[in-house]
NUFILO-966724 format. One line per field, with one value per residue (C-alpha): x negated, y negated, z; residue number from 1. Coordinates in steps of 0.25 Angstrom, whole numbers. Layout:
<kolpas>
x	[X, ...] .
y	[Y, ...] .
z	[Z, ...] .
n	[NUM, ...] .
</kolpas>
This chain:
<kolpas>
x	[-295, -303, -303, -316, -322, -336, -345, -350, -365, -369, -372, -360, -349, -337, -323, -314, -300, -289, -274, -267, -262, -249, -244, -252, -257, -272, -280, -294, -304, -308, -321, -315, -311, -296, -288, -281, -271, -279, -290, -297, -300, -308, -322, -335, -344, -357, -366, -364, -353, -345, -347, -343, -330, -326, -328, -319, -308, -309, -307, -294, -285, -273, -275, -280, -282, -292, -302, -313, -324, -322, -332, -331, -340, -347, -336, -325, -320, -316, -325, -331, -323, -313, -308, -296, -292, -292, -284, -273, -273, -272, -261, -253, -249, -253, -239, -226, -216, -204, -211, -211, -200] .
y	[-324, -330, -344, -352, -352, -356, -344, -338, -335, -320, -317, -323, -313, -314, -309, -307, -311, -311, -311, -298, -296, -289, -299, -312, -311, -314, -302, -300, -289, -280, -273, -260, -266, -267, -280, -285, -296, -298, -308, -303, -290, -296, -289, -297, -294, -299, -300, -289, -282, -295, -297, -283, -284, -296, -290, -278, -288, -296, -283, -279, -290, -280, -280, -294, -307, -318, -312, -320, -321, -329, -331, -322, -319, -305, -299, -305, -317, -328, -340, -352, -359, -348, -348, -358, -353, -338, -342, -348, -337, -327, -334, -340, -355, -366, -372, -364, -363, -368, -381, -384, -393] .
z	[294, 305, 312, 312, 326, 330, 330, 343, 344, 341, 356, 362, 367, 359, 360, 348, 347, 336, 334, 334, 320, 324, 335, 333, 347, 351, 354, 359, 355, 367, 369, 364, 351, 353, 353, 366, 369, 382, 380, 393, 385, 375, 372, 371, 359, 356, 343, 333, 341, 341, 326, 323, 332, 325, 311, 315, 320, 307, 299, 308, 303, 303, 319, 322, 315, 316, 325, 331, 341, 354, 365, 377, 389, 389, 397, 387, 394, 384, 385, 378, 367, 366, 381, 378, 365, 369, 382, 373, 364, 375, 383, 371, 368, 378, 378, 381, 370, 378, 379, 365, 360] .
n	[1, 2, 3, 4, 5, 6, 7, 8, 9, 10, 11, 12, 13, 14, 15, 16, 17, 18, 19, 20, 21, 22, 23, 24, 25, 26, 27, 28, 29, 30, 31, 32, 33, 34, 35, 36, 37, 38, 39, 40, 41, 42, 43, 44, 45, 46, 47, 48, 49, 50, 51, 52, 53, 54, 55, 56, 57, 58, 59, 60, 61, 62, 63, 64, 65, 66, 67, 68, 69, 70, 71, 72, 73, 74, 75, 76, 77, 78, 79, 80, 81, 82, 83, 84, 85, 86, 87, 88, 89, 90, 91, 92, 93, 94, 95, 96, 97, 98, 99, 100, 101] .
</kolpas>
């Protein structure tokens, strides 16, 4: 299963994020190919390497679900249209549960 998101150009650095299948927490693919709950550890992939990493993640549905590309800088900092979305995913809800009536 995959959400529809605008396609990033081939030569744009991309990170890969997904949901941990066991916990439901957001995770980010590191440069070494492991998954981390720390978004600052996201790896930056370009071109065919990015496509291959996403294909691997899509085949690992027992580990993660709904993996997708997000725009990052060459050093892995989240940027572009994904900055707000990924910030919310990393920190959790934007409203405290105690404030809900």
